[in-house]
Structures are given as structure tokens and as C-alpha cells.
MDAnalysis code that builds the backbone (N, CA, C; Angstrom):
import MDAnalysis as mda
import numpy as np

u = mda.Universe.empty(213, n_residues=71, atom_resindex=np.repeat(np.arange(71), 3), trajectory=True)
u.add_TopologyAttr("name", ["N", "CA", "C"] * 71)
u.add_TopologyAttr("resid", np.arange(1, 72))
u.add_TopologyAttr("resname", ["MET", "LYS", "ARG", "ARG", "LEU", "ALA", "GLU", "PHE", "SER", "ARG", "LYS", "TYR", "PRO", "LEU", "LEU", "CYS", "ARG", "LEU", "GLU", "ARG", "THR", "THR", "PRO", "GLU", "GLY", "SER", "VAL", "THR", "TYR", "VAL", "LEU", "ASP", "LYS", "SER", "ARG", "LEU", "SER", "ILE", "ARG", "LEU", "VAL", "PRO", "PRO", "TYR", "SER", "GLU", "GLU", "ARG", "ARG", "ALA", "ALA", "ALA", "ARG", "ALA", "TYR", "ALA", "LYS", "GLU", "HIS", "GLY", "PHE", "GLN", "PRO", "VAL", "LYS", "ALA", "ILE", "GLN", "ASP", "ILE", "ALA"])
u.atoms.positions = np.array([
    [12.222, 5.506, 0.380],
    [12.895, 5.970, 1.571],
    [13.923, 7.047, 1.200],
    [14.638, 6.826, 0.095],
    [15.635, 7.809, -0.322],
    [14.990, 9.162, -0.607],
    [13.848, 9.131, -1.283],
    [13.153, 10.378, -1.613],
    [12.687, 11.085, -0.350],
    [12.134, 10.343, 0.580],
    [11.641, 10.941, 1.826],
    [12.782, 11.538, 2.644],
    [13.920, 10.852, 2.710],
    [15.070, 11.396, 3.426],
    [15.604, 12.646, 2.737],
    [15.628, 12.658, 1.417],
    [16.103, 13.837, 0.683],
    [15.200, 15.040, 0.961],
    [13.886, 14.826, 0.930],
    [12.942, 15.908, 1.223],
    [13.114, 16.412, 2.659],
    [13.261, 15.485, 3.591],
    [13.417, 15.854, 4.998],
    [14.704, 16.652, 5.203],
    [15.784, 16.248, 4.559],
    [17.054, 16.960, 4.730],
    [17.006, 18.353, 4.121],
    [16.244, 18.530, 3.027],
    [16.083, 19.875, 2.444],
    [15.241, 20.760, 3.349],
    [14.211, 20.180, 3.938],
    [13.300, 20.953, 4.778],
    [13.909, 21.265, 6.145],
    [14.672, 20.333, 6.704],
    [15.260, 20.493, 8.034],
    [16.775, 20.215, 7.978],
    [17.537, 21.114, 7.385],
    [18.969, 20.858, 7.219],
    [19.744, 20.743, 8.536],
    [19.236, 21.312, 9.613],
    [19.929, 21.199, 10.893],
    [19.684, 19.854, 11.568],
    [18.635, 19.149, 11.152],
    [18.288, 17.861, 11.764],
    [18.763, 16.660, 10.955],
    [18.985, 16.855, 9.667],
    [19.314, 15.724, 8.793],
    [20.227, 16.225, 7.677],
    [21.301, 15.482, 7.434],
    [22.189, 15.884, 6.337],
    [22.658, 14.659, 5.566],
    [22.844, 14.875, 4.270],
    [23.369, 13.830, 3.400],
    [24.866, 13.735, 3.642],
    [25.334, 12.554, 4.005],
    [26.754, 12.372, 4.283],
    [27.523, 11.936, 3.042],
    [26.988, 10.950, 2.308],
    [27.679, 10.515, 1.093],
    [26.727, 9.765, 0.169],
    [27.108, 9.708, -1.087],
    [26.401, 8.921, -2.096],
    [27.429, 8.047, -2.804],
    [26.967, 6.990, -3.447],
    [27.857, 6.115, -4.201],
    [27.377, 6.049, -5.643],
    [28.243, 5.670, -6.549],
    [27.834, 5.539, -7.958],
    [26.724, 4.502, -8.161],
    [26.616, 3.548, -7.247],
    [25.575, 2.522, -7.364],
    [24.197, 3.049, -6.970],
    [24.149, 4.236, -6.355],
    [22.864, 4.830, -5.998],
    [22.535, 4.816, -4.522],
    [23.415, 4.259, -3.693],
    [23.115, 4.266, -2.260],
    [23.446, 5.633, -1.667],
    [22.779, 5.969, -0.588],
    [22.984, 7.246, 0.088],
    [23.114, 7.000, 1.587],
    [23.829, 7.892, 2.254],
    [23.973, 7.820, 3.701],
    [23.601, 9.177, 4.279],
    [22.625, 9.176, 5.177],
    [22.198, 10.386, 5.860],
    [22.561, 10.284, 7.330],
    [22.802, 11.422, 7.947],
    [23.069, 11.483, 9.381],
    [21.917, 12.258, 10.005],
    [21.270, 11.641, 11.001],
    [20.177, 12.285, 11.708],
    [20.050, 11.661, 13.084],
    [19.346, 12.362, 13.973],
    [19.120, 11.824, 15.315],
    [18.293, 10.549, 15.234],
    [18.643, 9.614, 16.068],
    [17.931, 8.337, 16.124],
    [16.437, 8.545, 16.404],
    [16.113, 9.561, 17.190],
    [14.712, 9.817, 17.549],
    [13.879, 10.300, 16.361],
    [14.515, 10.697, 15.265],
    [13.805, 11.200, 14.085],
    [13.387, 10.112, 13.120],
    [13.841, 8.886, 13.337],
    [13.581, 7.810, 12.399],
    [12.653, 6.766, 13.010],
    [11.664, 6.368, 12.228],
    [10.734, 5.328, 12.654],
    [10.355, 4.505, 11.429],
    [10.395, 3.197, 11.556],
    [10.013, 2.309, 10.465],
    [8.773, 1.555, 10.908],
    [7.748, 1.629, 10.100],
    [6.469, 0.998, 10.437],
    [6.195, -0.117, 9.436],
    [6.134, -1.328, 9.910],
    [5.810, -2.463, 9.055],
    [4.315, -2.745, 9.171],
    [3.644, -2.788, 8.025],
    [2.202, -2.989, 7.992],
    [1.925, -4.374, 7.405],
    [1.231, -5.236, 8.150],
    [0.932, -6.563, 7.613],
    [-0.072, -6.473, 6.461],
    [-0.114, -7.483, 5.601],
    [-1.079, -7.464, 4.494],
    [-2.510, -7.549, 5.027],
    [-3.447, -6.970, 4.253],
    [-4.861, -7.007, 4.631],
    [-5.386, -8.441, 4.586],
    [-6.257, -8.771, 5.527],
    [-6.904, -10.078, 5.503],
    [-7.964, -10.058, 4.394],
    [-8.380, -11.231, 3.986],
    [-9.409, -11.307, 2.945],
    [-10.703, -10.655, 3.429],
    [-10.994, -10.777, 4.711],
    [-12.192, -10.151, 5.294],
    [-12.124, -8.627, 5.165],
    [-10.965, -8.053, 5.470],
    [-10.820, -6.600, 5.375],
    [-10.874, -6.128, 3.919],
    [-10.288, -6.913, 3.005],
    [-10.350, -6.561, 1.584],
    [-11.784, -6.582, 1.080],
    [-12.564, -7.582, 1.520],
    [-13.969, -7.674, 1.112],
    [-14.754, -6.485, 1.643],
    [-14.485, -6.077, 2.892],
    [-15.158, -4.915, 3.465],
    [-14.805, -3.646, 2.692],
    [-13.551, -3.502, 2.284],
    [-13.129, -2.328, 1.508],
    [-13.809, -2.313, 0.137],
    [-13.922, -3.490, -0.506],
    [-14.613, -3.569, -1.802],
    [-16.072, -3.170, -1.654],
    [-16.737, -3.669, -0.611],
    [-18.149, -3.346, -0.387],
    [-18.321, -1.849, -0.142],
    [-17.432, -1.251, 0.630],
    [-17.493, 0.186, 0.907],
    [-17.327, 0.983, -0.391],
    [-16.380, 0.565, -1.228],
    [-16.129, 1.267, -2.481],
    [-17.341, 1.187, -3.403],
    [-17.945, 0.008, -3.482],
    [-19.130, -0.142, -4.332],
    [-20.286, 0.700, -3.817],
    [-20.470, 0.719, -2.511],
    [-21.567, 1.464, -1.894],
    [-21.421, 2.972, -2.094],
    [-20.176, 3.455, -2.091],
    [-19.935, 4.890, -2.182],
    [-19.528, 5.345, -3.583],
    [-19.713, 4.498, -4.571],
    [-19.492, 4.882, -5.959],
    [-18.045, 5.130, -6.335],
    [-17.129, 4.384, -5.761],
    [-15.719, 4.539, -6.104],
    [-15.487, 4.149, -7.552],
    [-14.781, 5.002, -8.289],
    [-14.407, 4.707, -9.663],
    [-12.897, 4.620, -9.743],
    [-12.350, 3.475, -10.139],
    [-10.884, 3.358, -10.211],
    [-10.322, 4.333, -11.241],
    [-9.114, 4.794, -10.996],
    [-8.441, 5.706, -11.905],
    [-8.024, 4.928, -13.138],
    [-8.339, 5.480, -14.322],
    [-7.961, 4.809, -15.561],
    [-6.478, 5.013, -15.816],
    [-5.869, 4.033, -16.425],
    [-4.457, 4.140, -16.795],
    [-4.296, 5.220, -17.834],
    [-3.147, 5.811, -17.887],
    [-2.891, 6.909, -18.830],
    [-3.103, 6.448, -20.260],
    [-2.706, 5.234, -20.579],
    [-2.880, 4.747, -21.945],
    [-4.356, 4.533, -22.289],
    [-5.207, 4.253, -21.302],
    [-6.634, 4.103, -21.539],
    [-7.278, 5.451, -21.852],
    [-6.757, 6.521, -21.239],
    [-7.324, 7.850, -21.416],
    [-6.960, 8.397, -22.794],
    [-5.747, 8.145, -23.237],
    [-5.257, 8.702, -24.504],
    [-5.857, 8.026, -25.705],
])
């Protein structure tokens, strides 16, 4: 969230500004209430996960190898 707010404030300085930071790492931004939306996504059901696995197998999905596996 901090990264997204920082990017938004750089891109739209008239709509969002950094008000303060603390040594602990917290930040406070000021922006219009209408500019903020929080979307909570529930976890996938086992049925949906199984469908996603089947789709991946059918379409030849190859998982990305870890960097240490490549080196």
C-alpha cells in the first residue's frame, strides 16, 4: 500500500501528497476520500483452485523457476 500511494502521489501531486513519515516507517498521505478504495478478496475455494490447475495443465503453463534454480 505504501508503494502504491507513493507512486500515485508522484504521478498526481495535486490529488495526493505525503504529509509525514516516522522513523518506524509509517507514512501519512492526504487525498480525497473518493480516490481510495480497499477491495478484500476472499480465498479461492478448493473447486476454483482445481479448475485453475486443470486450465494450467491444459494450456501448458510452466511455473517460473526460482532464481537459485536457474543459477
